[in-house]
DOZA-25419 format. One line per 5 residues: number of its first residue (from 1); their letters; for each residue x, y, z of N, C-alpha, C. Coordinates in nm, 2 decimals, decimal comma. Example, Ala and Ser with C-alpha at 12.3 -4.5 7.8 and 13.67 -1.06 7.14 Angstrom:
2
1> AS> 1,32 -0,57 0,78 1,23 -0,45 0,78 1,32 -0,33 0,78 | 1,28 -0,22 0,71 1,37 -0,11 0,71 1,29 0,00 0,79
//
This chain:
242
1> MAQNI> 12,54 1,88 -3,63 12,42 1,83 -3,70 12,41 1,88 -3,84 | 12,36 1,80 -3,93 12,35 1,84 -4,07 12,24 1,95 -4,09 | 12,25 2,02 -4,19 12,15 2,13 -4,22 12,02 2,06 -4,26 | 11,91 2,09 -4,19 11,78 2,03 -4,21 11,70 2,12 -4,31 | 11,75 2,13 -4,43 11,69 2,23 -4,52 11,55 2,17 -4,57
6> YDDPN> 11,53 2,04 -4,56 11,41 1,98 -4,62 11,29 2,01 -4,53 | 11,31 2,06 -4,41 11,19 2,10 -4,33 11,17 2,26 -4,33 | 11,25 2,32 -4,43 11,22 2,46 -4,46 11,09 2,46 -4,54 | 10,98 2,54 -4,50 10,86 2,53 -4,58 10,87 2,56 -4,73 | 10,95 2,66 -4,76 10,97 2,69 -4,90 11,04 2,60 -4,98
11> FFSGY> 11,15 2,54 -4,92 11,23 2,44 -4,98 11,14 2,32 -5,01 | 11,07 2,27 -4,91 10,99 2,15 -4,92 10,88 2,16 -5,02 | 10,82 2,28 -5,04 10,72 2,31 -5,13 10,77 2,29 -5,27 | 10,89 2,35 -5,30 10,94 2,34 -5,43 10,99 2,19 -5,46 | 11,05 2,14 -5,36 11,11 2,00 -5,37 11,00 1,90 -5,40
16> SQLPR> 10,89 1,92 -5,34 10,78 1,82 -5,35 10,71 1,82 -5,49 | 10,75 1,93 -5,56 10,68 1,93 -5,70 10,79 1,88 -5,81 | 10,91 1,83 -5,78 10,99 1,77 -5,87 10,94 1,65 -5,93 | 10,96 1,62 -6,05 10,90 1,50 -6,12 10,93 1,38 -6,04 | 11,05 1,36 -5,99 11,09 1,24 -5,91 11,01 1,22 -5,78
21> QVQGL> 10,96 1,33 -5,73 10,88 1,32 -5,60 10,72 1,31 -5,64 | 10,69 1,36 -5,75 10,55 1,34 -5,79 10,53 1,20 -5,86 | 10,62 1,15 -5,94 10,60 1,03 -6,01 10,68 0,92 -5,94 | 10,76 0,95 -5,85 10,84 0,84 -5,78 10,96 0,79 -5,86 | 10,99 0,67 -5,85 11,11 0,62 -5,91 11,11 0,63 -6,06
26> SGAPE> 11,00 0,62 -6,12 10,98 0,63 -6,27 11,01 0,78 -6,31 | 11,01 0,87 -6,22 11,04 1,01 -6,25 11,19 1,05 -6,24 | 11,26 0,94 -6,20 11,42 0,96 -6,18 11,49 0,89 -6,30 | 11,55 0,98 -6,39 11,61 0,92 -6,50 11,72 0,83 -6,48 | 11,79 0,84 -6,36 11,89 0,76 -6,33 11,85 0,62 -6,26
31> WPAIR> 11,72 0,60 -6,24 11,67 0,48 -6,17 11,71 0,35 -6,24 | 11,70 0,33 -6,37 11,73 0,21 -6,43 11,89 0,19 -6,40 | 11,96 0,28 -6,40 12,11 0,26 -6,38 12,13 0,21 -6,23 | 12,06 0,27 -6,14 12,07 0,24 -6,00 12,02 0,08 -5,98 | 11,91 0,07 -6,04 11,85 -0,07 -6,03 11,94 -0,18 -6,07
36> ALLPD> 12,02 -0,15 -6,18 12,12 -0,25 -6,24 12,22 -0,28 -6,13 | 12,26 -0,19 -6,04 12,36 -0,22 -5,94 12,31 -0,29 -5,81 | 12,19 -0,29 -5,81 12,13 -0,36 -5,68 12,13 -0,51 -5,69 | 12,17 -0,58 -5,59 12,16 -0,73 -5,59 12,02 -0,78 -5,58 | 12,00 -0,91 -5,58 11,87 -0,97 -5,57 11,82 -0,93 -5,42
41> LADKR> 11,70 -0,87 -5,41 11,66 -0,82 -5,28 11,57 -0,92 -5,19 | 11,55 -1,04 -5,25 11,47 -1,13 -5,18 11,53 -1,16 -5,04 | 11,45 -1,16 -4,93 11,50 -1,20 -4,80 11,60 -1,11 -4,75 | 11,62 -0,99 -4,80 11,72 -0,90 -4,75 11,67 -0,80 -4,65 | 11,75 -0,77 -4,54 11,72 -0,67 -4,44 11,79 -0,54 -4,50
46> IVDLG> 11,72 -0,44 -4,52 11,77 -0,32 -4,58 11,76 -0,20 -4,50 | 11,87 -0,11 -4,51 11,86 0,02 -4,44 11,87 0,13 -4,56 | 11,77 0,21 -4,56 11,76 0,31 -4,67 11,80 0,45 -4,61 | 11,92 0,49 -4,62 11,97 0,61 -4,57 11,94 0,74 -4,64 | 11,86 0,84 -4,58 11,80 0,94 -4,65 11,68 0,90 -4,74
51> CGFGW> 11,59 0,84 -4,68 11,48 0,76 -4,75 11,39 0,86 -4,81 | 11,40 0,98 -4,77 11,28 1,08 -4,84 11,14 1,03 -4,82 | 11,07 1,04 -4,93 10,92 1,00 -4,93 10,90 0,84 -4,92 | 11,01 0,77 -4,93 11,00 0,62 -4,90 10,97 0,55 -5,03 | 10,99 0,62 -5,15 10,97 0,54 -5,27 11,05 0,42 -5,29
56> ASRWM> 11,19 0,43 -5,26 11,28 0,32 -5,28 11,25 0,21 -5,17 | 11,21 0,26 -5,05 11,19 0,16 -4,94 11,07 0,07 -4,98 | 10,96 0,13 -5,03 10,84 0,06 -5,07 10,88 -0,04 -5,19 | 10,95 0,01 -5,28 10,98 -0,07 -5,40 11,07 -0,19 -5,36 | 11,16 -0,17 -5,26 11,24 -0,29 -5,21 11,16 -0,40 -5,15
61> REQGA> 11,05 -0,36 -5,08 10,97 -0,46 -5,02 10,89 -0,53 -5,13 | 10,85 -0,46 -5,23 10,79 -0,52 -5,34 10,87 -0,63 -5,42 | 11,01 -0,60 -5,40 11,10 -0,70 -5,47 11,14 -0,82 -5,36 | 11,07 -0,82 -5,25 11,09 -0,94 -5,16 11,18 -0,92 -5,04 | 11,22 -0,78 -5,01 11,30 -0,77 -4,89 11,22 -0,81 -4,77
66> TSVLG> 11,30 -0,86 -4,67 11,23 -0,90 -4,55 11,18 -0,77 -4,47 | 11,26 -0,68 -4,47 11,24 -0,56 -4,39 11,32 -0,44 -4,44 | 11,27 -0,32 -4,42 11,33 -0,20 -4,46 11,33 -0,09 -4,36 | 11,45 -0,05 -4,31 11,44 0,07 -4,21 11,48 0,19 -4,29 | 11,39 0,29 -4,31 11,42 0,42 -4,37 11,44 0,52 -4,27
71> IDLSE> 11,56 0,59 -4,30 11,61 0,70 -4,21 11,62 0,82 -4,28 | 11,57 0,94 -4,22 11,58 1,07 -4,28 11,59 1,17 -4,17 | 11,67 1,28 -4,19 11,68 1,39 -4,09 11,55 1,47 -4,09 | 11,48 1,48 -4,20 11,36 1,56 -4,22 11,23 1,50 -4,17 | 11,17 1,57 -4,07 11,03 1,52 -4,02 10,93 1,53 -4,13
76> NMISR> 10,94 1,63 -4,22 10,85 1,63 -4,33 10,86 1,51 -4,42 | 10,99 1,47 -4,45 11,01 1,36 -4,53 10,95 1,23 -4,47 | 10,98 1,22 -4,34 10,93 1,08 -4,27 10,79 1,08 -4,26 | 10,72 1,21 -4,24 10,58 1,21 -4,22 10,51 1,17 -4,35 | 10,56 1,23 -4,47 10,51 1,19 -4,60 10,53 1,04 -4,63
81> AQENT> 10,65 0,99 -4,60 10,67 0,85 -4,61 10,58 0,76 -4,54 | 10,55 0,80 -4,42 10,46 0,71 -4,34 10,31 0,73 -4,39 | 10,28 0,84 -4,44 10,14 0,87 -4,50 10,12 0,78 -4,61 | 10,23 0,75 -4,70 10,23 0,67 -4,83 10,25 0,53 -4,80 | 10,27 0,48 -4,68 10,32 0,34 -4,66 10,22 0,28 -4,57
86> SDNAI> 10,18 0,16 -4,61 10,09 0,07 -4,53 10,16 -0,07 -4,53 | 10,27 -0,08 -4,47 10,34 -0,21 -4,47 10,42 -0,22 -4,34 | 10,39 -0,31 -4,26 10,45 -0,32 -4,12 10,59 -0,36 -4,12 | 10,64 -0,40 -4,24 10,78 -0,45 -4,25 10,87 -0,33 -4,29 | 10,81 -0,21 -4,31 10,89 -0,09 -4,33 10,88 0,00 -4,21
91> TYRTA> 10,99 0,03 -4,15 11,00 0,13 -4,04 11,07 0,26 -4,08 | 11,02 0,36 -4,04 11,08 0,50 -4,07 11,11 0,56 -3,94 | 11,24 0,63 -3,95 11,30 0,68 -3,84 11,36 0,81 -3,86 | 11,34 0,91 -3,78 11,40 1,04 -3,79 11,54 1,04 -3,72 | 11,65 1,07 -3,80 11,79 1,07 -3,74 11,88 1,15 -3,82
96> DLETL> 11,98 1,19 -3,77 12,09 1,27 -3,83 12,19 1,17 -3,87 | 12,23 1,16 -4,00 12,33 1,06 -4,05 12,46 1,10 -4,00 | 12,49 1,23 -3,96 12,62 1,27 -3,91 12,65 1,21 -3,78 | 12,55 1,16 -3,70 12,58 1,11 -3,58 12,50 0,97 -3,56 | 12,44 0,92 -3,66 12,37 0,80 -3,66 12,46 0,67 -3,62
101> ELPEA> 12,41 0,58 -3,54 12,47 0,46 -3,51 12,37 0,36 -3,53 | 12,42 0,25 -3,61 12,33 0,13 -3,64 12,38 0,01 -3,57 | 12,30 -0,09 -3,54 12,35 -0,20 -3,48 12,45 -0,28 -3,57 | 12,54 -0,36 -3,51 12,64 -0,44 -3,59 12,57 -0,55 -3,66 | 12,62 -0,57 -3,77 12,57 -0,68 -3,86 12,41 -0,71 -3,86
106> AFDLA> 12,35 -0,60 -3,88 12,20 -0,59 -3,88 12,14 -0,60 -4,01 | 12,22 -0,57 -4,12 12,16 -0,55 -4,26 12,24 -0,62 -4,36 | 12,16 -0,66 -4,47 12,22 -0,73 -4,58 12,24 -0,63 -4,70 | 12,19 -0,51 -4,69 12,21 -0,41 -4,79 12,19 -0,27 -4,73 | 12,28 -0,17 -4,76 12,26 -0,03 -4,73 12,25 0,03 -4,86
111> YSALT> 12,15 0,12 -4,86 12,13 0,20 -4,99 12,10 0,34 -4,95 | 12,14 0,43 -5,05 12,11 0,57 -5,03 12,11 0,64 -5,16 | 12,02 0,74 -5,18 12,01 0,82 -5,31 12,01 0,96 -5,27 | 12,11 1,03 -5,33 12,12 1,18 -5,33 12,11 1,23 -5,19 | 12,20 1,18 -5,10 12,20 1,23 -4,96 12,34 1,25 -4,91
116> FHYIR> 12,44 1,17 -4,95 12,57 1,18 -4,88 12,64 1,31 -4,91 | 12,60 1,38 -5,02 12,67 1,51 -5,05 12,63 1,62 -4,94 | 12,53 1,59 -4,86 12,49 1,68 -4,75 12,57 1,64 -4,62 | 12,65 1,54 -4,62 12,72 1,48 -4,50 12,86 1,54 -4,50 | 12,89 1,60 -4,39 13,03 1,65 -4,36 13,13 1,54 -4,34
121> DFERL> 13,11 1,45 -4,26 13,20 1,35 -4,23 13,16 1,21 -4,29 | 13,20 1,20 -4,42 13,15 1,07 -4,50 13,24 0,96 -4,45 | 13,36 0,97 -4,40 13,46 0,87 -4,36 13,39 0,80 -4,24 | 13,34 0,88 -4,14 13,28 0,82 -4,03 13,16 0,74 -4,07 | 13,07 0,80 -4,16 12,95 0,73 -4,20 12,98 0,60 -4,28
126> ARMVH> 13,09 0,60 -4,36 13,13 0,48 -4,42 13,17 0,38 -4,33 | 13,25 0,40 -4,22 13,27 0,30 -4,12 13,16 0,24 -4,04 | 13,06 0,34 -4,02 12,95 0,30 -3,94 12,86 0,20 -4,03 | 12,85 0,23 -4,15 12,77 0,15 -4,25 12,84 0,02 -4,26 | 12,98 0,01 -4,27 13,04 -0,11 -4,28 13,02 -0,20 -4,17
131> QSLVP> 13,02 -0,16 -4,04 12,99 -0,24 -3,92 12,86 -0,28 -3,92 | 12,76 -0,21 -3,98 12,62 -0,24 -3,97 12,58 -0,36 -4,07 | 12,67 -0,39 -4,16 12,64 -0,49 -4,25 12,71 -0,63 -4,23 | 12,63 -0,72 -4,27 12,69 -0,86 -4,26 12,80 -0,89 -4,37 | 12,90 -0,98 -4,34 12,99 -1,00 -4,45 12,93 -1,03 -4,59
136> GADFV> 12,98 -0,98 -4,68 12,92 -1,01 -4,83 12,81 -0,92 -4,86 | 12,77 -0,84 -4,77 12,66 -0,74 -4,80 12,70 -0,62 -4,88 | 12,61 -0,57 -4,96 12,63 -0,46 -5,05 12,60 -0,32 -4,99 | 12,67 -0,22 -5,05 12,64 -0,09 -5,01 12,62 -0,01 -5,14 | 12,51 0,03 -5,18 12,49 0,09 -5,31 12,43 0,23 -5,29
141> FIIEH> 12,49 0,33 -5,34 12,44 0,47 -5,33 12,47 0,56 -5,45 | 12,40 0,67 -5,45 12,41 0,77 -5,56 12,42 0,90 -5,49 | 12,52 0,98 -5,55 12,54 1,12 -5,50 12,55 1,22 -5,61 | 12,53 1,35 -5,58 12,56 1,45 -5,68 12,70 1,44 -5,73 | 12,73 1,43 -5,85 12,88 1,41 -5,89 12,95 1,53 -5,85
146> PIFMA> 13,08 1,50 -5,80 13,17 1,61 -5,76 13,20 1,72 -5,87 | 13,20 1,67 -5,98 13,23 1,77 -6,09 13,11 1,86 -6,11 | 12,98 1,81 -6,10 12,87 1,89 -6,10 12,87 2,00 -5,98 | 12,89 1,94 -5,86 12,89 2,02 -5,75 12,99 2,14 -5,75 | 13,11 2,11 -5,82 13,21 2,22 -5,83 13,19 2,31 -5,95
151> AAHPR> 13,08 2,28 -6,02 13,07 2,39 -6,13 13,05 2,53 -6,08 | 13,12 2,61 -6,16 13,11 2,76 -6,13 12,97 2,82 -6,16 | 12,94 2,91 -6,09 12,82 2,98 -6,12 12,84 3,10 -6,21 | 12,76 3,13 -6,32 12,64 3,06 -6,35 12,65 2,91 -6,39 | 12,55 2,84 -6,38 12,57 2,69 -6,41 12,64 2,66 -6,55
156> WIKDE> 12,61 2,75 -6,64 12,67 2,73 -6,77 12,69 2,86 -6,85 | 12,80 2,85 -6,94 12,83 2,97 -7,02 12,84 2,92 -7,16 | 12,85 3,00 -7,26 12,86 2,96 -7,39 13,01 2,97 -7,44 | 13,05 2,86 -7,51 13,19 2,86 -7,56 13,20 2,94 -7,69 | 13,31 2,92 -7,76 13,33 3,01 -7,88 13,24 2,96 -7,99
161> NGRKT> 13,18 2,84 -7,98 13,09 2,78 -8,08 12,94 2,79 -8,04 | 12,92 2,87 -7,93 12,79 2,89 -7,88 12,72 2,79 -7,81 | 12,80 2,68 -7,77 12,75 2,58 -7,70 12,76 2,59 -7,54 | 12,67 2,53 -7,47 12,67 2,56 -7,33 12,79 2,47 -7,28 | 12,86 2,53 -7,18 12,96 2,46 -7,11 12,97 2,50 -6,96
166> WPVNR> 13,01 2,39 -6,87 13,01 2,42 -6,73 13,15 2,42 -6,69 | 13,21 2,54 -6,65 13,34 2,56 -6,60 13,34 2,50 -6,45 | 13,45 2,43 -6,42 13,46 2,37 -6,29 13,53 2,47 -6,20 | 13,48 2,48 -6,08 13,54 2,57 -5,98 13,62 2,52 -5,87 | 13,75 2,51 -5,88 13,83 2,46 -5,77 13,80 2,32 -5,72
171> YAVEG> 13,80 2,22 -5,83 13,76 2,09 -5,80 13,83 2,04 -5,68 | 13,98 2,06 -5,68 14,06 1,99 -5,57 14,04 2,05 -5,44 | 13,96 2,16 -5,42 13,94 2,22 -5,29 13,81 2,16 -5,23 | 13,83 2,07 -5,14 13,72 2,01 -5,08 13,66 2,08 -4,96 | 13,53 2,05 -4,93 13,48 2,10 -4,81 13,34 2,16 -4,83
176> ERRTD> 13,29 2,25 -4,76 13,16 2,31 -4,77 13,14 2,39 -4,89 | 13,03 2,37 -4,95 12,98 2,45 -5,07 12,85 2,50 -5,04 | 12,81 2,63 -5,06 12,67 2,68 -5,05 12,62 2,70 -5,20 | 12,49 2,67 -5,21 12,42 2,68 -5,35 12,28 2,73 -5,31 | 12,22 2,80 -5,41 12,08 2,83 -5,41 12,00 2,74 -5,48
181> WFVKG> 11,91 2,67 -5,42 11,82 2,57 -5,48 11,68 2,57 -5,40 | 11,59 2,64 -5,46 11,45 2,66 -5,39 11,47 2,77 -5,29 | 11,57 2,77 -5,21 11,61 2,88 -5,11 11,75 2,90 -5,12 | 11,79 3,01 -5,06 11,94 3,05 -5,06 12,01 2,98 -4,95 | 12,14 2,95 -4,98 12,23 2,90 -4,87 12,21 2,75 -4,84
186> VVKYH> 12,18 2,66 -4,93 12,18 2,51 -4,91 12,32 2,46 -4,90 | 12,35 2,40 -4,79 12,48 2,35 -4,76 12,51 2,21 -4,81 | 12,61 2,19 -4,89 12,67 2,06 -4,94 12,80 2,05 -4,91 | 12,86 1,93 -4,92 13,00 1,90 -4,90 13,07 1,84 -5,02 | 13,17 1,92 -5,07 13,23 1,87 -5,19 13,35 1,78 -5,16
191> RTVGT> 13,35 1,66 -5,23 13,47 1,57 -5,22 13,49 1,52 -5,35 | 13,62 1,51 -5,38 13,66 1,45 -5,51 13,62 1,30 -5,52 | 13,61 1,25 -5,65 13,58 1,11 -5,66 13,68 1,02 -5,59 | 13,81 1,06 -5,59 13,91 0,98 -5,53 13,88 0,97 -5,37 | 13,85 1,09 -5,31 13,82 1,08 -5,17 13,71 0,99 -5,13
196> TLNAL> 13,61 1,01 -5,21 13,49 0,92 -5,18 13,53 0,77 -5,19 | 13,59 0,73 -5,30 13,62 0,60 -5,32 13,73 0,55 -5,20 | 13,82 0,63 -5,17 13,91 0,60 -5,07 13,85 0,58 -4,93 | 13,76 0,67 -4,91 13,69 0,65 -4,78 13,62 0,51 -4,77 | 13,57 0,47 -4,87 13,50 0,33 -4,87 13,60 0,22 -4,85
201> IHAGF> 13,72 0,24 -4,93 13,82 0,14 -4,92 13,88 0,14 -4,78 | 13,91 0,25 -4,72 13,96 0,27 -4,58 13,87 0,20 -4,47 | 13,74 0,21 -4,51 13,64 0,16 -4,42 13,63 0,00 -4,43 | 13,69 -0,05 -4,54 13,69 -0,20 -4,55 13,61 -0,25 -4,66 | 13,56 -0,16 -4,74 13,47 -0,20 -4,86 13,56 -0,24 -4,98
206> TIKAV> 13,50 -0,32 -5,06 13,56 -0,35 -5,20 13,47 -0,28 -5,29 | 13,53 -0,20 -5,38 13,46 -0,13 -5,48 13,42 -0,23 -5,60 | 13,29 -0,24 -5,62 13,23 -0,33 -5,73 13,21 -0,26 -5,86 | 13,15 -0,13 -5,85 13,12 -0,06 -5,97 13,11 0,08 -5,95 | 13,15 0,16 -6,04 13,14 0,30 -6,03 13,08 0,36 -6,17
211> EEFAP> 12,96 0,42 -6,17 12,90 0,47 -6,29 12,88 0,62 -6,28 | 12,91 0,70 -6,39 12,88 0,84 -6,40 12,76 0,85 -6,50 | 12,64 0,88 -6,44 12,53 0,86 -6,51 12,52 0,97 -6,62 | 12,47 0,92 -6,73 12,43 0,99 -6,85 12,31 0,94 -6,91 | 12,20 1,03 -6,94 12,09 0,97 -7,01 12,10 0,90 -7,14
216> SLEQI> 12,02 0,81 -7,17 12,03 0,74 -7,28 11,96 0,83 -7,41 | 11,99 0,79 -7,53 11,92 0,87 -7,63 11,78 0,86 -7,63 | 11,73 0,74 -7,59 11,58 0,73 -7,56 11,53 0,82 -7,47 | 11,59 0,83 -7,36 11,54 0,92 -7,24 11,55 1,07 -7,30 | 11,65 1,10 -7,37 11,66 1,25 -7,42 11,55 1,26 -7,52
221> RENPA> 11,51 1,17 -7,60 11,40 1,19 -7,71 11,27 1,21 -7,62 | 11,26 1,14 -7,51 11,13 1,16 -7,43 11,13 1,30 -7,34 | 11,24 1,33 -7,31 11,27 1,45 -7,23 11,39 1,52 -7,28 | 11,38 1,61 -7,38 11,49 1,68 -7,45 11,58 1,76 -7,34 | 11,52 1,81 -7,23 11,60 1,88 -7,13 11,71 1,80 -7,08
226> LEEEL> 11,71 1,66 -7,09 11,81 1,59 -7,03 11,94 1,59 -7,11 | 11,93 1,65 -7,24 12,05 1,65 -7,32 12,16 1,73 -7,25 | 12,13 1,83 -7,17 12,24 1,90 -7,10 12,33 1,79 -7,01 | 12,27 1,69 -6,98 12,35 1,60 -6,88 12,46 1,53 -6,96 | 12,46 1,53 -7,10 12,57 1,48 -7,17 12,70 1,57 -7,17
231> ERPMM> 12,68 1,69 -7,12 12,79 1,79 -7,12 12,89 1,76 -7,00 | 12,83 1,72 -6,89 12,92 1,69 -6,76 12,83 1,60 -6,68 | 12,90 1,51 -6,60 12,82 1,42 -6,52 12,75 1,49 -6,41 | 12,62 1,45 -6,38 12,55 1,51 -6,28 12,55 1,42 -6,16 | 12,55 1,29 -6,19 12,54 1,19 -6,07 12,64 1,08 -6,07
236> LLISA> 12,68 1,04 -5,95 12,78 0,94 -5,95 12,72 0,82 -5,86 | 12,72 0,71 -5,93 12,67 0,58 -5,87 12,77 0,49 -5,83 | 12,77 0,44 -5,71 12,88 0,34 -5,65 12,81 0,23 -5,59 | 12,87 0,11 -5,62 12,83 -0,01 -5,55 12,95 -0,07 -5,49 | 12,95 -0,11 -5,36 13,06 -0,16 -5,29 13,02 -0,28 -5,21
241> RR> 13,11 -0,37 -5,17 13,07 -0,49 -5,09 13,15 -0,48 -4,95 | 13,08 -0,53 -4,85 13,13 -0,55 -4,73 13,22 -0,67 -4,72
//
């Protein structure tokens, strides 16, 4: 079973105060880049893997999706999503993505945001998602970039010119990594970009697009703290087709 850190009271309290959780999709700098990868959602049956507070699930219904199934391991997340949703076409379900089984050919789109880096067996998950989609369906997801995950601690040091730099720690060594984020010992799983893409290919997907998110100059002007994201990629966006 995956680590259910989001039901830790201290973690959940800190996480709930992040701008992307308070403001929703508009508080996520990468959202315009994700939106550009999504197909037309009209009449689509969608599964949202790691749905969190349900921000994306509700937005997808607003874009014309027929139905959305939101799945999350955290009871806190599902409870908050249900509190904020008044739409019978959106269903929320508590489940562990490590063992989740979905019905065959049940969905026209699988979506996930910042969840799969918590999954130990991504190959199994990719195969399961593949069989749950109809032919021609899309699989769009965003994960913590492997280079960001492999950054050594402290997060940054200064180079000879006094600039911040992020040394990478054993990028080629895949597997469990532990980090401190709101609480100590948050478990994530590091995979190289190649391993992630090959898992999709081996599952039968065709890769459509790969984006390494960096904020625009306009976003940096509005939020100067985002300038750090120009130093190394923080998020990896992938679009694949069944």
